[in-house]
C-alpha positions as CSV (number, residue, x, y, z in Angstrom):
1,M,91.5,-39.7,79.0
2,R,88.8,-38.0,76.9
3,R,87.3,-39.7,74.0
4,W,87.0,-36.6,71.8
5,Q,89.2,-33.5,71.2
6,R,87.6,-30.4,72.6
7,V,87.8,-27.0,70.9
8,R,86.8,-23.6,72.2
9,Y,83.4,-22.4,71.3
10,H,82.8,-18.8,72.4
11,H,79.4,-18.1,70.9
12,S,75.9,-17.7,72.4
13,V,73.5,-20.5,72.1
14,L,69.9,-21.1,73.2
15,L,69.3,-23.7,75.9
16,T,65.8,-25.1,76.2
17,P,64.8,-27.6,79.0
18,F,62.8,-30.6,77.7
19,D,61.1,-33.8,78.9
20,E,63.1,-36.7,77.5
21,T,60.1,-39.1,77.7
22,F,57.7,-36.9,75.7
23,G,60.2,-34.8,73.7
24,K,58.5,-31.6,74.7
25,Q,59.7,-28.3,76.0
26,V,59.2,-28.0,79.8
27,G,60.5,-24.5,80.7
28,A,61.7,-21.2,79.4
29,S,64.6,-21.0,77.0
30,I,67.7,-19.1,78.1
31,V,70.8,-17.7,76.2
32,V,74.1,-19.1,77.5
33,D,77.7,-18.5,76.6
34,G,79.5,-21.5,74.9
35,R,82.8,-22.6,76.4
36,D,84.0,-25.6,74.4
37,I,82.6,-28.3,72.1
38,S,83.5,-31.7,70.9
39,V,81.8,-34.4,68.8
40,G,80.4,-35.9,72.0
41,G,79.4,-32.9,74.1
42,F,79.3,-29.2,75.0
43,S,80.1,-26.9,77.9
44,F,78.8,-23.4,78.6
45,R,78.5,-20.7,81.2
46,H,75.2,-19.4,82.6
47,L,74.0,-17.0,85.3
48,E,71.8,-19.2,87.5
49,P,71.7,-22.9,88.5
50,L,69.9,-25.2,86.2
51,A,67.3,-27.6,87.6
52,E,66.8,-29.6,84.4
53,R,68.9,-32.6,83.3
54,F,67.9,-32.7,79.7
55,V,68.1,-29.7,77.3
56,V,68.0,-28.8,73.6
57,V,70.9,-26.7,72.5
58,T,70.2,-24.4,69.5
59,F,73.3,-23.6,67.6
60,P,72.9,-20.7,65.2
61,M,74.5,-21.3,61.8
62,E,75.6,-18.7,59.3
63,T,75.2,-20.7,56.1
64,T,72.4,-23.2,56.9
65,D,69.4,-23.7,59.2
66,Q,70.0,-23.9,62.9
67,V,71.2,-27.1,64.5
68,Y,69.2,-28.5,67.4
69,R,70.9,-31.1,69.6
70,A,69.4,-32.9,72.6
71,M,71.9,-33.0,75.5
72,R,72.0,-34.7,78.9
73,L,73.7,-32.4,81.4
74,S,76.1,-34.3,83.6
75,W,77.9,-31.6,85.6
76,C,77.7,-28.1,87.0
77,R,80.3,-25.9,88.7
78,F,79.8,-22.8,90.7
79,L,82.6,-20.4,89.6
80,Q,81.8,-17.2,91.4
81,R,78.7,-15.3,92.4
82,G,76.3,-15.3,89.5
83,I,78.5,-17.5,87.2
84,Y,78.1,-21.2,86.7
85,E,79.6,-23.6,84.2
86,S,77.8,-26.8,83.0
87,G,78.2,-29.4,80.4
88,G,77.2,-32.8,79.2
89,K,76.9,-35.2,76.3
90,F,75.0,-34.9,73.1
91,L,72.2,-37.4,72.7
92,H,70.6,-36.9,69.2
93,N,69.4,-34.3,66.8
94,V,66.0,-32.8,67.5
95,N,63.1,-32.3,65.1
96,V,61.7,-29.0,66.3
97,D,58.3,-29.2,64.6
98,G,55.9,-28.7,67.5
99,F,58.8,-28.8,70.1
100,F,58.8,-25.1,71.2
101,S,55.7,-24.2,73.3
102,S,53.5,-21.4,72.0
103,N,53.7,-19.6,75.3
104,T,57.5,-19.5,75.5
105,I,60.1,-17.6,73.5
106,S,61.2,-19.3,70.3
107,P,64.8,-19.2,69.0
108,K,63.8,-16.4,66.5
109,Q,62.5,-14.2,69.3
110,H,65.9,-14.6,71.0
111,G,67.6,-13.2,67.9
112,F,68.6,-16.6,66.4
113,P,68.0,-17.0,62.6
């Protein structure tokens, strides 16, 4: 039995791999398509397998600043050629000051507010 009720979340979000020990970005950010969300976690679809276990999810908000949540990915499914589905549990909010590397694309460059 699930601990939290899930609801559909069909919006694009930014996924950024990070090193849990140092709290720094370790790879390029990608845009993924949300599938569903709960208080405890999130699932999404993406085009290539993900090697990272820890990511920061950037949720664009219409009325406030973006929300950044650290997440531990716990599962991945191959659905069909070029489509994967993954999900995991939220860990904590992320302070993004100094998080995004200067040599990678930031949320604003991906079209997020």
